[in-house]
N, C-alpha and C positions, 0 to 999 in steps of 0.2 A: 030622760036626761041624755044629752049628746055624748057620744063616745069620748070626745076630747075632755069633757068635764069629768067623766069617770077616770080617765087616765090621770088627770090633774089631782083627783082625790087619792089615787093609788101612789102618788109620788112620795107620800110620807113614809113608805117602807121601801127601801132601796131594792131594786130588781123587779118588783111586782109590775110596774108599768111596762118595762121592757119585755117581760115574759108575756104579758097580756097582748102586746102589739106584735108578737112574732119574733122578737129578738131574744129567743130563749137562752142561748149560750151566754150572751152578754148579761142578761138579767140574772141568770144563776150565778155567774161570777160576782156580780155586784152584791147579790143577796148573801152569798157565801162569805165574801170578804167582810161585809158589814156584820153578819152574825158572829163570825170568828172574833172580830175586834171587840164587839160588845161582850161576848162571853168571856174573853180573856180579861177585859177590863173589870168585869164583875168578879171573876175568880181571883184576880190579883189583888183587888181592893178588899173583898170581904170574906172569901172562902179560904184560899191558900195564901194567906198573907206572907208567911215565911218562905214559901216556895219561890218567890220572885224577889229579885234585888230591889232596893228602894228606887223609885222612879219608873219602874215598869208599868205599874198600875196607871200612872198619869200618861205614859206613852200609849198604852192601849186605849185609854179613854179619848185621847186626842185623835188617835187613828180612827176610832169609831165615829167621832164627830166629823172629822174630815171626809170620811167615806160617805156618811149621810149627807153632808153638805154638797159634795161633788155630785152625788147621785141626784139629789133634789134639783140642783142647778141644771144638770144635763137634761133631766126630764122636763122641767119647765121650759128650757130652751127648745127642746124637740117638739113639745106640744105647741108652743107659740109660733115657731118658725117652720118646722118640717112636717108636721102632721098633714096627711093627705086632705083632710077637710078644709084646711087653710087654702089649698090649691084647687078646690072643687071647681071654681069658675074657669080657671085655665084648663083644667082637665076636660070639662065639657066642651070648651072651644076647640081644643086639640082633637077631641073625639069626632066632633062634627067635621073638621077639616080632614081627618084621616078617613072618615067614611066617604066624603066627597071625592077624595083622591082615589080611593079604592074603586068607587063606582065608575070613575073615569079611566080606570086601568093604569093609574100611576102608582104601581105597587111600592116602589122605593119611597116615594113621598109619604104614602100612607104608613109604611113601616116605620119611618123616622118619627112620625107624629105619635104613633102608638108606643114606640120605645121611650119617647119623652114622657108620655103618660105613665108608663111603668116606672120611670125614674122618680116620678113624683109619688106614685102609689103602686108599689109592686104587688098589691093584693087585688087590683082591679080585674075582676073576672071578665067583664065585658071587653076590656082591652086585650086580655090574654086570648079570648076567643077570636077576636079580630086579628090578632097577630098570627094565630094558628091558621086562619083562613088565608092570610097573605102568604104564609109559607107554603100552603097547598098550591096557591096560584103560581108561585115562583118555583115550584118543583123542588122543594126542600122538605121532604117527608119527615126526616128526623127532628128538625126544628119544629115542624108542625105538631108532631106527636108530643114533644116536650111542652110546647105552649098549651096544647089541649089538656094534658095531664095536670099542669099547673093550674089551669082554669078550674078543673074539678076539685082541686085541693083547697080552693078559696071559699070563704063563707058564701059569697054570691054565686058561686059556680054551680050550685045545685039546680038553679033555674035553667041552665044550659046543658044539663046532663044528657038529655035525649040527643041534642044536636052534636055534642062532643062525642058521645059513644058512636053515633052514626058516622061521623067524620073519621074517628079512629078505625072503625071497621072498614071503611072504604080505603084508608091508607094501608091497612094490613092486607087487603085483598080478600077475595071471596073464599079462598082456601085456608085462611088463617084462623 
């Protein structure tokens, strides 16, 4: 099953799709807000009825429904319009152009295309590796180290582990 479909299925519980796609803080905030609203609605309606003034149970229930609806709509919107798989064809085209510009020594053109790829999919390990190589070529070792480390942190980064570790070693120098 494609990743977009899994995210679509997860959208029925607020926060889960965001956490699964790397938006942990936003996902935890959504999940916490929804859980608090649902728990308060249940407590006010059936458990501590006399602890809340009349109308609070309805307010909490409406808050839970609105939180769920907003989270659901946001997730559907994100999966439909913003998910990296939707932009895969453009990413492939940009990567080819970036590689061609890199091989021709046009570092800035290559960097701009790679940055556009990362704007569409910030977890693209291949683009991060390419960005690190561009930064090495343009004598920006700190930016190169950051790009290489981000590459290793991504799911697809393990395939580049040897190359990235070798590049990081050469950036740190032989005595590091």
